[in-house]
C-alpha positions in Angstrom: 55.5 69.5 2.9 57.8 66.4 3.5 60.6 66.5 5.8 63.9 65.1 4.2 66.4 63.2 6.1 67.7 64.4 9.3 64.6 66.1 10.5 62.1 63.3 10.0 63.5 60.9 12.7 63.6 63.6 15.6 60.0 64.8 14.7 58.8 61.2 14.6 60.3 60.7 18.2 58.7 63.8 19.4 55.4 63.1 17.9 55.5 59.4 19.5 56.4 60.6 22.8 53.6 63.2 22.7 51.0 60.6 21.7 52.4 58.1 24.3 52.1 60.7 27.1 48.9 62.5 25.8 47.7 63.3 29.2 50.8 64.8 30.4 52.0 68.3 30.1 55.1 68.0 28.2 57.7 70.8 28.2 59.5 72.0 25.3 62.6 71.2 26.9 61.5 67.7 27.8 60.5 67.1 24.3 63.7 68.6 22.7 65.7 66.1 25.0 63.6 63.1 23.4 63.9 64.4 19.7 67.6 65.2 20.5 67.4 68.6 18.9 67.7 72.1 20.3 64.4 73.7 21.4 64.2 76.2 18.6 65.1 73.5 15.9 62.5 71.2 17.2 59.8 74.0 17.2 60.6 74.8 13.5 60.9 71.3 12.2 57.8 70.1 14.2 55.7 72.9 13.0 57.0 72.3 9.4 55.8 68.6 9.5 52.5 68.8 11.5 51.5 72.4 10.8 51.3 73.4 14.7 53.8 73.8 17.5 54.2 70.7 19.7 52.0 71.9 22.6 49.2 73.1 20.2 49.4 69.5 18.4 49.2 67.9 21.8 46.0 70.0 22.8 44.6 69.4 19.6 45.0 65.7 19.7 43.6 65.6 23.4 40.3 67.6 22.0 40.1 64.8 19.3 40.1 62.0 21.8 37.6 64.1 24.0 35.2 64.2 21.1 35.4 60.6 20.8 34.9 60.1 24.5 32.1 62.7 24.8 30.1 60.9 21.8 30.6 57.6 24.0 28.6 59.6 26.6 31.6 59.6 29.2 31.1 62.3 31.7 32.7 65.6 30.9 34.6 65.7 34.3 36.1 62.2 33.5 37.2 63.2 30.1 38.8 66.3 31.6 40.7 64.3 34.2 41.8 61.5 32.0 43.1 63.7 29.3 45.2 65.5 31.8 43.4 69.1 32.0 43.8 70.8 35.2 40.3 71.1 35.9 36.9 70.9 33.9 36.9 74.7 33.4 40.4 74.5 31.6 39.1 71.7 29.4 35.7 73.5 28.6 37.8 76.7 27.6 40.2 74.6 25.4 37.3 72.4 23.8 35.6 75.5 22.8 38.5 77.2 21.4 39.1 74.2 19.0 35.7 73.1 18.4 33.5 76.0 18.7 31.1 74.5 21.1 31.2 73.5 24.8 31.7 69.9 25.7 28.2 69.7 27.0 26.6 71.3 23.7 29.0 68.9 21.6 27.7 65.9 23.8 24.2 66.8 23.4 24.6 67.3 19.7 26.2 63.8 19.3 23.6 61.8 21.0 
């Protein structure tokens, strides 16, 4: 569903901030300040526009970037570090949740 009027710009600001700071862990409070909306309202309109809450959306974007990096044969530990995951284990867990395979399995399948 397309957002009308007042909700489009704040969600666009939030989206751009998340993408510009893809490797940072952004709090909902930080994002609501950027969007100039209450945290509750931001959660509601962001999910309406993008289909996911902001944090999940950002993790999904990180995983999409990780898939490209892994396909380019960048080492798993480097991918995890560059995308702001706390460690390789955390990255592997999130990657498997979103992709259904470990980063190593994905890399081997995409050679």
